[in-house]
C-alpha positions in Angstrom: 0.0 0.0 0.1 1.3 3.4 -1.0 0.9 6.1 1.6 1.2 9.6 0.3 2.4 12.2 2.7 0.7 15.6 2.6 3.2 18.1 1.4 4.2 20.9 3.8 2.7 24.2 2.6 5.1 26.4 0.8 6.2 29.6 2.6 5.4 32.5 0.6 6.2 36.1 1.8 3.2 37.9 2.8 1.0 34.9 3.5 0.3 33.6 7.2 1.2 30.0 8.0 -1.5 27.9 9.4 -1.2 26.5 12.8 1.4 23.6 13.4 -0.7 20.5 14.0 2.3 18.9 16.0 1.8 18.6 19.7 3.3 21.3 21.9 6.9 21.0 23.3 7.3 20.3 27.0 8.5 23.3 29.0 12.4 23.3 29.4 13.2 21.1 26.4 14.7 22.5 23.2 14.2 20.4 20.0 17.2 20.4 17.7 16.4 19.7 14.1 18.1 19.7 10.6 21.7 21.0 10.3 22.2 21.9 13.9 21.3 18.4 14.9 23.8 16.9 12.4 26.6 19.0 13.7 25.9 18.1 17.2 26.2 14.4 16.5 29.5 14.9 14.5 31.0 16.6 17.5 29.9 13.9 19.9 31.5 11.3 17.7 34.8 13.1 17.4 35.1 13.8 21.2 34.4 10.0 21.8 37.1 9.1 19.3 39.6 11.4 20.8 38.9 10.2 24.3 39.5 6.7 23.1 42.8 7.5 21.5 44.1 9.2 24.7 42.9 6.2 26.7 44.8 3.8 24.5 48.0 6.0 24.7 47.8 6.2 28.6 47.3 2.4 28.7 50.3 1.8 26.5 52.6 4.1 28.7 51.4 2.4 31.8 52.1 -1.0 30.4 55.6 0.1 29.2 56.4 1.6 32.7 55.5 -1.7 34.3 57.5 -3.6 31.8 60.6 -1.5 32.3 60.3 -1.7 36.1 59.9 -5.5 36.4 61.5 -6.8 33.2 64.4 -4.5 32.2 66.3 -5.2 29.1 69.9 -6.2 30.0 71.4 -5.0 26.7 69.8 -1.5 27.1 70.9 -1.3 30.7 74.4 -2.0 29.9 74.4 0.6 27.1 72.9 3.4 29.2 75.2 6.3 30.0 75.2 7.2 33.5 74.9 11.0 34.4 78.2 12.4 35.8 78.1 13.2 39.4 78.6 17.0 40.0 80.8 18.3 42.8 79.0 19.3 46.0 78.4 23.1 46.0 80.1 24.9 49.0 79.1 27.9 50.6 82.0 30.1 51.7 81.2 32.4 54.5 81.7 36.2 54.6 84.5 38.3 55.9 83.8 41.6 57.5 85.5 44.5 59.2 84.7 45.3 62.8 81.6 47.2 62.0 80.1 44.6 59.8 81.1 46.0 56.5 81.6 43.4 53.7 85.2 42.7 52.7 84.7 39.5 51.0 81.5 37.5 49.9 80.1 35.3 47.2 78.0 35.8 44.1 76.0 32.9 42.6 77.2 31.8 39.3 77.2 28.7 37.0 80.1 26.9 35.5 80.1 25.1 32.1 81.0 21.4 31.8 80.8 18.8 29.3 80.2 14.9 29.2 83.0 14.2 26.7 81.7 10.7 26.2 78.8 11.9 24.0 80.3 15.0 22.4 79.8 15.0 18.7 81.8 17.3 16.5 84.0 18.6 19.2 85.9 21.0 16.8 82.6 22.6 15.8 81.3 22.8 19.5 84.7 24.5 20.5 84.4 27.1 17.7 80.8 27.9 18.7 81.8 28.3 22.3 84.5 30.7 21.4 81.9 32.9 19.8 80.2 33.1 23.2 83.2 32.9 25.5 86.0 34.7 23.9 88.4 33.8 26.7 88.5 30.1 26.1 91.3 28.5 24.0 89.8 26.5 21.2 92.5 23.9 20.9 92.5 23.2 24.7 88.7 23.1 24.6 88.9 20.5 21.7 91.2 18.4 23.7 88.9 18.5 26.8 85.9 17.5 24.6 87.9 14.5 23.2 89.0 13.4 26.5 86.2 10.8 26.9 85.7 11.9 30.5 82.2 12.0 32.0 82.9 15.5 33.5 85.2 18.2 32.3 85.1 21.9 33.0 85.1 24.2 30.0 84.6 27.5 31.7 83.7 29.1 35.0 81.4 31.9 36.1 79.3 32.4 33.2 77.0 35.5 32.9 73.4 34.8 32.5 73.6 36.0 28.9 76.4 33.6 28.2 74.6 30.7 29.8 71.5 31.6 27.6 73.6 31.7 24.5 75.2 28.4 25.3 71.8 26.8 25.9 70.7 28.0 22.5 73.5 25.8 20.9 71.5 22.8 21.7 74.4 20.5 22.4 73.2 17.7 24.7 76.7 17.1 26.1 77.0 20.5 27.6 75.7 21.2 31.2 75.8 23.8 33.9 76.9 23.6 37.4 75.7 25.9 40.1 78.8 27.7 41.5 79.9 30.8 43.5 82.4 33.6 42.7 84.4 35.1 45.6 84.2 38.9 45.2 85.9 41.7 47.2 83.6 44.7 47.5 86.4 47.0 48.6 88.9 46.1 45.6 92.5 46.3 46.7 91.8 48.2 50.0 92.3 45.2 52.2 94.2 43.0 49.7 97.1 42.3 52.2 94.8 41.6 55.1 91.9 39.5 53.5 94.0 37.8 50.7 92.2 35.9 48.0 90.9 32.5 46.9 91.8 30.4 43.9 89.6 29.3 41.0 88.0 26.5 43.2 87.4 29.1 46.1 90.1 27.8 48.4 92.0 30.4 50.4 95.6 31.0 49.1 96.6 34.1 51.1 95.8 36.3 54.0 92.7 35.6 56.2 91.2 33.6 53.3 94.0 31.0 53.7 94.3 31.2 57.6 90.7 30.6 58.1 90.0 28.5 55.1 88.2 25.6 56.7 86.1 27.9 59.0 85.0 29.9 56.0 84.2 26.6 54.0 82.1 25.5 57.0 79.9 28.6 56.7 81.4 30.4 59.6 81.9 34.1 59.0 85.1 36.0 60.2 84.9 39.4 61.6 88.2 41.4 61.7 89.5 44.1 63.7 90.2 46.4 60.9 88.0 49.5 60.3 87.0 50.3 56.7 86.8 54.0 57.4 90.3 54.2 59.0 91.8 51.9 56.3 90.5 54.3 53.6 91.9 57.3 55.3 95.4 55.6 55.8 95.4 54.3 52.3 94.8 57.8 50.7 97.4 59.6 52.9 100.0 56.9 51.9 99.2 57.2 48.4 99.6 61.0 48.5 103.0 60.6 50.2 104.3 58.1 47.7 103.4 60.6 44.8 104.9 63.6 46.7 108.2 62.0 47.8 108.5 59.7 44.8 108.9 56.7 47.0 109.0 53.2 45.8 106.5 51.9 48.3 105.0 52.5 51.7 103.4 50.7 54.8 101.4 51.6 57.8 99.9 50.0 60.9 97.4 51.5 63.3 97.1 49.5 66.5 94.9 49.6 69.6 97.4 49.8 72.4 95.0 48.3 74.8 94.0 45.1 73.0 96.6 44.5 70.4 93.8 44.9 67.8 95.1 46.1 64.3 92.8 48.8 63.1 94.5 49.5 59.9 97.2 47.7 57.9 98.2 49.1 54.4 101.0 47.9 52.1 101.8 49.8 48.9 101.9 48.9 46.0 98.9 46.6 46.4 96.6 44.5 44.1 93.0 44.1 43.5 91.9 40.4 44.2 89.1 40.8 41.7 91.7 41.5 38.9 94.2 38.8 38.5 96.2 41.0 36.1 97.2 43.3 39.0 98.7 40.5 41.1 102.4 41.2 40.4 105.1 39.9 42.7 105.9 43.4 43.9 102.2 44.3 44.6 101.6 41.1 46.5 104.4 41.4 48.8 103.2 42.6 52.2 105.6 45.3 53.4 103.9 45.8 56.7 104.1 42.1 57.9 106.3 40.1 55.7 109.1 42.5 55.0 111.7 42.8 57.6 114.0 45.8 57.6 116.7 47.6 59.8 114.2 50.2 61.2 116.8 52.7 62.3 116.1 55.3 65.1 112.7 54.2 66.0 114.5 51.5 67.9 115.9 54.1 70.4 112.4 53.9 71.9 113.0 50.4 73.0 116.8 51.1 73.8 115.7 54.1 76.2 112.9 52.0 77.8 115.3 49.1 78.5 117.8 51.7 80.0 115.3 53.1 82.4 114.1 49.6 83.2 117.6 48.4 84.0 118.1 50.3 87.2 121.5 51.3 86.1 120.3 54.4 84.3 118.3 57.3 85.5 116.5 59.9 83.6 119.2 62.4 84.7 122.1 60.1 83.7 124.5 61.9 81.3 126.7 60.5 78.5 129.6 61.6 76.5 128.5 62.3 72.8 131.9 62.4 71.2 132.6 59.8 68.4 132.6 56.3 69.9 135.1 53.8 68.7 134.5 50.0 69.0 137.1 47.7 67.5 137.5 48.9 63.8 134.2 50.8 63.8 133.5 54.4 64.8 129.9 55.5 65.7 129.0 59.2 64.7 125.9 61.3 65.0 124.3 63.1 62.1 124.2 66.3 64.5 126.8 66.5 67.1 125.4 67.5 70.5 128.9 68.9 71.5 129.2 67.6 75.1 127.5 65.2 77.5 123.8 64.8 77.0 120.9 63.4 79.4 118.6 60.7 78.5 115.8 63.0 77.2 118.4 64.9 75.1 119.8 61.7 73.6 116.3 60.6 72.6 115.0 64.0 71.5 118.2 64.7 69.3 118.4 61.0 68.2 121.9 60.5 69.2 123.5 57.2 68.0 126.5 57.7 70.3 124.4 58.3 73.4 122.1 55.4 72.7 125.1 53.1 72.2 126.8 54.1 75.4 123.6 53.4 77.3 123.3 50.0 75.7 126.9 49.2 76.5 126.1 50.0 80.1 123.2 47.6 80.6 124.8 45.0 78.4 123.9 42.6 75.5 122.1 39.9 77.6 119.8 42.4 79.2 119.1 44.0 75.8 118.3 40.6 74.2 115.9 39.7 77.0 114.0 42.9 76.8 113.7 42.9 72.9 112.3 39.6 73.4 109.7 41.0 75.8 108.7 43.5 73.3 108.3 40.7 70.7 111.1 41.8 68.4 113.2 38.6 68.3 110.5 36.2 67.1 107.8 36.3 64.4 104.6 38.0 65.0 101.6 35.8 65.8 99.3 37.7 63.4 96.6 35.6 61.8 97.9 35.6 58.2 100.5 33.4 56.6 102.6 36.4 55.2 104.5 37.0 58.4 108.2 37.5 58.3 110.8 36.2 60.8 113.1 38.8 62.2 116.8 38.6 61.5 118.5 38.7 64.9 122.2 38.3 65.6 123.0 34.9 66.8 125.2 33.8 69.8 126.6 36.1 72.4 126.2 39.8 71.3 129.5 41.7 70.9 130.0 45.2 71.9 129.5 46.5 68.3 126.3 44.3 67.9 125.0 45.8 71.2 125.9 49.3 70.1 124.3 49.1 66.5 121.1 47.4 67.6 120.6 50.2 70.1 119.9 52.5 67.2 118.1 50.0 64.9 120.9 48.6 62.8 122.2 44.9 62.8 118.7 43.7 63.5 115.8 43.5 61.0 112.1 43.4 62.0 108.7 44.1 60.4 106.8 47.4 60.8 104.1 45.5 62.6 106.6 44.3 65.2 107.7 47.8 65.8 104.1 49.0 66.3 103.1 46.1 68.6 106.3 46.5 70.6 105.7 50.2 71.0 102.2 49.6 72.3 103.7 47.5 75.2 106.0 50.5 75.9 103.2 53.1 76.1 100.2 51.3 77.3 101.5 50.8 81.0 104.0 48.2 80.1 102.0 45.2 79.1 102.7 43.3 75.9 99.7 42.0 74.0 100.2 40.2 70.6 98.9 41.8 67.5 95.6 40.4 66.2 93.4 40.8 63.2 90.3 39.5 65.0 87.8 41.7 66.6 87.5 41.6 70.2 84.3 42.2 72.2 84.7 45.3 74.4 86.7 44.5 77.5 87.7 41.1 76.1 91.3 41.8 75.4 93.9 39.1 76.0 95.6 39.5 79.6 99.1 40.3 78.1 102.6 39.8 79.8 104.3 42.6 81.7 107.3 44.1 79.7 108.2 47.2 81.6 107.0 48.9 84.7 104.2 51.5 84.7 106.7 54.1 85.8 108.9 53.4 82.9 105.9 53.5 80.6 104.8 56.9 81.8 108.4 58.3 81.5 108.6 56.9 77.9 105.3 58.7 76.8 106.7 61.9 78.3 109.9 61.5 76.5 108.3 60.6 73.2 106.0 63.6 73.4 109.1 65.8 73.8 110.5 64.3 70.6 107.4 65.7 68.7 107.2 69.1 70.5 111.1 69.8 70.5 112.8 67.3 68.3 112.7 65.7 64.9 109.0 64.7 65.1 107.7 68.2 65.0 105.8 67.8 61.8 103.9 64.8 63.1 102.2 67.0 65.8 98.5 67.5 65.4 96.9 70.2 67.7 94.6 68.7 70.2 95.6 65.0 69.8 99.0 65.1 71.9 101.0 63.1 69.6 104.2 61.3 70.9 106.7 59.5 68.8 110.1 59.0 67.3 111.5 59.3 63.8 113.9 56.7 62.2 115.9 56.9 59.0 117.8 53.7 58.0 120.1 53.4 55.0 118.9 50.5 52.8 121.2 47.7 52.0 121.9 47.6 48.2 124.0 44.9 46.8 125.3 44.0 50.1 126.3 47.4 51.1 124.5 50.3 52.8 123.5 53.0 50.2 123.8 56.7 51.0 121.1 57.5 48.6 118.3 55.0 49.5 116.8 55.0 52.9 113.8 53.6 54.8 112.1 56.5 56.5 109.8 55.7 59.5 107.7 57.5 62.0 106.5 55.7 65.3 103.6 57.5 66.7 101.3 57.3 69.7 98.1 59.4 70.6 97.0 60.7 72.9 100.4 60.8 74.7 98.9 61.2 78.1 96.3 58.5 77.7 97.5 56.4 74.8 94.8 54.6 72.6 96.6 53.9 69.3 100.1 53.4 67.9 100.7 54.5 64.3 103.8 53.2 62.4 104.4 54.9 58.9 107.2 53.7 56.6 108.2 55.0 53.2 110.5 53.1 51.1 113.2 55.1 49.3 111.5 58.5 49.4 113.4 61.3 47.6 114.3 64.7 48.7 112.2 67.5 47.2 112.4 71.3 47.1 109.9 71.7 50.0 112.1 69.4 52.2 115.3 71.2 51.0 116.1 68.0 49.4 116.4 66.1 52.7 114.9 62.4 52.6 115.1 61.9 56.3 112.0 60.8 58.3 111.6 64.2 60.0 110.7 65.7 56.5 108.4 62.9 55.1 107.5 60.0 57.5 106.6 62.5 60.3 104.1 64.7 58.3 102.7 61.6 56.7 101.9 60.2 60.2 100.5 63.6 61.2 98.1 63.6 58.5 97.1 60.0 59.1 96.4 60.9 62.9 94.5 64.1 62.0 92.2 62.0 59.6 91.5 59.0 61.8 91.5 60.5 65.3 87.8 61.8 65.0 86.7 58.4 63.5 88.1 56.6 66.5 86.3 58.8 68.9 89.5 60.5 70.2 88.5 64.0 71.4 91.1 67.0 71.1 92.1 68.3 74.5 94.7 70.4 76.0 98.1 68.8 76.5 98.8 67.9 80.3 102.4 67.2 79.6 103.0 70.8 78.7 101.5 71.9 82.1 103.2 71.9 85.4 103.5 68.5 86.9 104.9 68.2 90.4 105.7 64.5 90.0 107.9 64.4 86.9 107.7 67.9 85.3 110.7 69.2 87.4 112.7 65.9 87.1 112.5 66.3 83.2 113.6 69.8 83.5 116.4 69.0 85.7 117.7 66.2 83.4 117.5 68.6 80.4 119.7 71.2 82.4 122.0 68.5 83.6 121.2 69.1 87.4 
C-alpha cells in the first residue's frame, strides 16, 4: 500500500502560515532539528574518538612503565650512559670589618662542563663556544671535549647572557653546574689583610687562607680592621708616595689596649678581583712580611730598656763624642757637643748616646727585653704572610749591642715595631697583634714588659720628641702626639746605600692616655724642594703620620684636648727639666 504524505505548505512572503498540528513541546526542552542536529552528532562522535585515543595512549605508557620496572632489558641497561656526579656546592662565609662592612663575599654563578663521552663534532662545538666565550682556548677546549671523561670543566663563572647563548646551541653534552664567585667589594683596599681564593674558592693568602676551613664551613670571620680608617690611611700613603716619589709604603694602626690592628696598609697593592694586578711586588706585604733595619725608632726600645735596668736614671748623662768600638766608629748626624742627658739623647736622636747606654746595661739584658717587646720572634698575626726577624745569633759583641741600640744589625717588620711600642706606652703590658675583633673588655691579659713608671716616662719623652725634636711635623693640635723618627740606610748589593733610605715614624696618641700606635714607613723617598732635598724621616714620614692621625682620630672617637704634659707636673715635670739642664 502506498501512503502519500501531505506536502508541507510552501512559505510565501506575505502569507500567514497555518497553525502547526504537532503537539506542543514540553516546557524546558529544546528540540534540535536539521543541520544543527547533524553538527551536534558529529561533535559527539569526534569527542568520543579522541577520548578513546588518549585512553589507549595512557594504557600503553602504563604497560611500558610496568615492563621496564619489572622486566628490564639487560642490553639496554648495559648501554645506558650514567649521568656524571657534579661536585658538591660549597657556601663560603663572609669576611667583614669590625663594623660588619663586607670585605669578602660570594656571588652565585654557573660553570660550564661537558660529558666528553657523548660529544659529537668537538671542533665545531669548541668554535661555537669561542663565539660566546672569547676567553676560552679552542685547541684546549677541543682536547677536553675529546678526553672521553664524564665531567670536564670548560669555563667558569658564566654570565646569565652567556649561559642563555650556550643553551641555544642545543648541544646535549653541555651542562651547567651551580657555582659561586668570591668577590671583594672593597677592591684592593684590604688585599694584604683579606687575601684571596683560587679558582676553586680555596683560600691561598691572607685571612682567606688562615681561616679556610672555618669559612668553607659557613662560619663568618669578623676582623678588627675598620673600613673608614683603612680608607683614610690608604689615601694619605698614596699621596705621600706621589709627593716624595717613594718606591712603596706601609702603615699600621693598632689599639694599644687590646693589640687589635685597626688598619694595615702595604703599597703597592693589588685588586683580588683582577688577576692582572697581582704582580710579585704588589703582592708582597711590606707591613708584615718584609723585615727591615728600622733605624732610630729602635731608640724608643733602647731608652725603655735603659730606664728599666735600674742602672740608668732619667738624669744620667753620657759623652757624645765619636765612639770607637774595635774597627768601627759611631757618629751622630748632628753632634750634641758635650755630655747629654737621657731626654736629650732621645730628642736629638743620638746614636752615640744610645750606644753608650746599651753598653752600660749589656747585651744579655738588651736581648731579653727585646724579646719581651716581641722583636726577636715572628709575630703571631693571623695571616701566613709574616716575616721572621733577622736577629744576631750567639753572644752579642759590643759592636752588635751598640748598633742594635739605634736600629741597625737587626731586622724586624713594621708590625713588630708597632706592637712592641704599644707595650712601651700602654702601661708596660705586651699583647700580641691580632686581626680578629674583640668584644669590648675582652682583650688578652698580656704579659708585663716594663713597669708602669717606665711606661709613663717613655710617653713623656716621646712627646718631647714631637714638641722639641725631629718629630715636630707629626704633631696634630689637640691630639697630643708622641713618637720617634727613624731613618735607616737601605742595603743595596750587600752594602749600605747613602742615597736610598727607609724612612719611618712611630707615633702614639694621645700621649697622656694612649689609645693607638701608628707606624708609617716610606721606602726610598726622595728629597724634594719643599724638604730642602732632605729625605730623612722628619721631613716625610713624620708629616705623613701627622696627616694619618688628623684623619683617623675623629673616626676613632678621640677628642682633642689640652696637653697635660705641657703643664706643670709636680711628680715628673721638674725631673724632666732638671735632666735637660744637667742638674
